[in-house]
N, C-alpha and C positions, 0 to 999 in steps of 0.2 A: 505495499500499500504506500502510496506516495502522496503528497500534497500538490495541488495546483491552483493558483490563486485567482486567475482571472478567467478561465476559460469557462464560457458560458454566461458572463456578466453582460456582455452584449446583448443576450437575449432576455436579460432581466432576472437571472439566477444568481443566488448569492454565492459567495467564495464557499468552496466546497471541499471536504474530505474525499479523495479519489480511492477506490478500490481499482486495482490494475491487475491484469494477467497478460502476459505475453507468451504467445504460442509461435512454433514454427512448424513449416509445412513445406513438403516437397512437390506437391501440387502446383500446378500454373498458376500464375499470377491473376488471369483472367477468370479461372475458375474460382479462385478465393474472393476475388472483387465481386463477382456476378452473385456469390451467395451472400455476402454481406450486403449488397446493393438491393437484393431483392427481399431480405429479411423483414419480415413485420411482426411488429410487437403489439398487442391489441392496446387501443388507446393511445399510443404514441406516434408522434409525427416526425417526420423526416424535418429538419430545420436548415441543414446546410449539407452539401454534398459537393466535394471537388477531387479532381484528380489531374496530378502534375507530373512532368518528366523530370527526373533528375539524370545526372551523369551517369550514374550507376544502376538506373532502373526507374521505378515509376511508384508514386504515392497517391494512395486512395484514402479520403477521410470522408466520414459519414457521421452527423452528429443528430441523434435523436432526442427529443423532448417529451416530456409527461408535465403540462401545464398544471394540473390541478395538483398534484403534489410536489412540483417544482423540482423534479429531478431529470438528470441529463445522462446521456449514454453515448460514448464516442468510440467508434470503430475507426483503426487506421490499420490499413494494409499496405506494406512496404517489399517491393519486389528489390532483392538483394542478388544481382548479377554475379558478383563476385563471391558470395558465398554459395550460389546456386540454390537460393531458398526464399521463401517468403515468411515475412515476420508479420505477424496479426498481433495487435496491441488493443486489449478491451480494457475501456474505463467507464468507470461508474461512479457519479457524484453520490455521496451518501450524507446529506445534510449539510449545514451550515459551518463553515469554518471560523473559529473563534481566534483573534490575535490578542 
């Protein structure tokens, strides 16, 4: 678990403590990206989606939000050509961060 200070504040979400899991896959980037692109969570809406090219691969980001409970879920899929795998980072905001 890590902390992220400002992710989501642009959407009206408070600073949050984040639970984070990082996975690795040997599947093709397109397969992993398409899985998370089409993933639907009941009651959650897609707030942001982007895909960018990097010098060593591609990076896909999707942010899902649930407005009533003010929760946020971030999916990052990163193609790592040098390593020959795909990294998947899943983050979930879990409440307000107090400083």
